[in-house]
C-alpha positions, 0 to 999 in steps of 0.5 A: 384611435379610441382607447378601447381599440388600443387596449384590444390591439394590445391584448391581441399582441400579448396573446400572440406573444404568449402563444409564441412563447408557449410554442418556443418553450414546448420546442425547447422542452422537446429538443432538450428531451431529445438531447437528453435522450440522445445523450443517455443513449450515447453515454449508456454503459454496455453490460458489465462496462465500467460506469460512473455517474455525472450530474446531480439530483434528477439530472444524474446520468449513468454513463460508461467511462469509455464513452465519456472519455471518447467524447471528451477527447473528440476535438469538437467537444474537447475544445469546448471543455477548455477552461471548465472547472469541476468540483470532485472528490479528488479536488477541483479539476480544471480541464484544458485542450491542446489542439493537434499540432501544438504539442504533437500530432494528436490533440491532448486533453489535460486535467489539472488538480491543485491541490489533489487527493489521489486514491490509493489501494487499501493494501498500502495502508491509507486510502488517499495521498494528498499532493500539492498539484497533479496533471493528467494529459491524455490523447487517444488512438483507434486500433485496427480492431476499432478498440480504444487506446489512450496514452499520455503523461502524469505529473505529480508536484511536490515541495522539497524541505528547502521549499523548492519544487519537485516534479515527478513525471510518468508516461502511461498508456491504457488499453480497453480490457473487458469492462475497464482499462489496463494501464501501464505506467513507467516512472523514470529514475528520480532522486529518492529525496523527491519521492519522499517529499511527494509521498511523506512531505511531513516527515521530520527526518527529511530536514536532517537526513542525507538521502542519496540514490535514485528510485523508479518504478513500472506499474500496471493498474487495472481500472476500475478494480484498482489492483496494482502491480508495482515493480520498483527500481532502486539504485545507490540508496543510502541514508545518513545523519539520523544518529542511529549509531547511538542505538548500539548501546540502546536499552529499553524497559524489557529488562537486562539485555542478553547475548543471544547465539546467532547460530542457535535455534531461537535466532534461526527460527526467528529469522525463518519466521520474520525475515528469511533474507536477513543476511542478503538485503540492505534493510528493505526487501523489495521482493517481499514488498511486491509479494506483500502488496499482491497478497494484500490486494487480493485480500482487500486489506493488510493481511501480510506484512513485508517488514524485515527484522531491520525495519521492525527494529526501527519501528520499535525504536522510533516509527511506532505502529500507525498504519500509514504510508508516512510511518512506513517510509520513516521506518524505511529510512531508519532501516537503511541507516542502521544497516550501515551504522550497526550491522547485521549482528547488532541489529539481530541482538537488539531485535531479540532483546526488544521484540514484543511477545504479547502480554501477561494476564495482568496486562504487562508487556512481555518483551525480549526473548529472555523475558518471553522464554521465562514467561512462557516456558520458565527457562532462560532463552539460552536453555530453550529447546528447538520446539520452544524456539519455534513456538516463540518465533511463531508468536511474533507475527501477531504477539497479542493474538498468539499470547491470548491463544497461549493463555487458553490453549497452551500452544500456538497455530500448529500450521504456522509451527510446521511452516516455520520449522520447515524454513529454519536453515543452518541447523542439522537436517536430522533435527529439523526433519524430526521436529517437522514430522512431529509438528505435522502429525499434530497439525493433521490430527488437530491435537497440539501437544500442550507445551505451557508448563503452566497447563502441563509440565511436559515440554514437547521438545524435551519429550522428543529429545530435541535439545537446543544446540549451537550449530557450527555453520553460519548463515 
């Protein structure tokens, strides 16, 4: 065959191959487009449904979370996800698939994350919790009304101070509700030390403290809103070994310690404002913690505290003001111990002698009830009237802000004064009713009688004939 004929034949073959490649490419493009369109339709979120994005760049896809979960737990697709690794904001996820019959009647999709960064509600004081390892296992079921139910387990791994592993396991179930899911979770009772190792692994107290007791919880989580209702269970919780018995004779820079009458208006007003169940709880108030969590979630941040007077003393002594979960748990440890080593009477005395009451105009800290009484009213704490006592108690929830208000207006929030006066217990009812009536009248009129001797030397309580009195009844 002549070379020209060979070249012509070769060129013809190339043209045919090129046409075939173009046809195949067009077919792939058409099929890919069809698959992409089908995928978009299959995963498209319904109006108002919980949605998220998957993919990157031009291949980003808006998908409904229920549809995504449904596909991932379908045996045909779930089995092909086995071993897949994904980088996410939680950490690197590894998917696994357990076929039906291997570990139960339903197939199970597993998601492992090691290490893992779990998001937390803003009401807890920090945005995320870092854990060494986590595993979510889920399976699905169809309800009679064609709704989706999910159930499974959540395992969280921690490392104890002795370098041994601890695993906290919960069973959960979820049902579709509106645009998202309602998740119910139950954490069986587990050693309190294991919970602390998970939630605050860096606490130095974990290496020295004796921590006894069990902690469990039930929780209801609304997704995607992230609202959480938590009901903790505590049994036999006790802490020792932190050395708080030495606090019995603690001194601070607040000045000389004074003996305050636990039956007088000041002590009772402080407890009414800060810790109404002071004589009933063991250092922590679980009911108040739950109420505070619900309120703060409704407000989208920390608006209401749940610290007992015992916890506040622990914060003043060792824990500090940092708003983190670790700091709060440290505070709880010390609060539980000082309830045993110091007792209620000594705790109240220490708190009254160390509590902060804002700053002076020169920026110096006013701390301790006696210093506060002299600074704001020009009298020692023992000579405070009922009105003055309630005023000082009202300042404790936010001493800096209330001190600034005092400097400009000579009083504090009228509504808060009324509320605290109404809560005071163990004082003569006639005195309390008279004080509440005057304070409510001021609050309703919007004009608060100036009680600062700096701005007007006519203390309201003295004008009302409400001197400070010691009350015979005990809490």
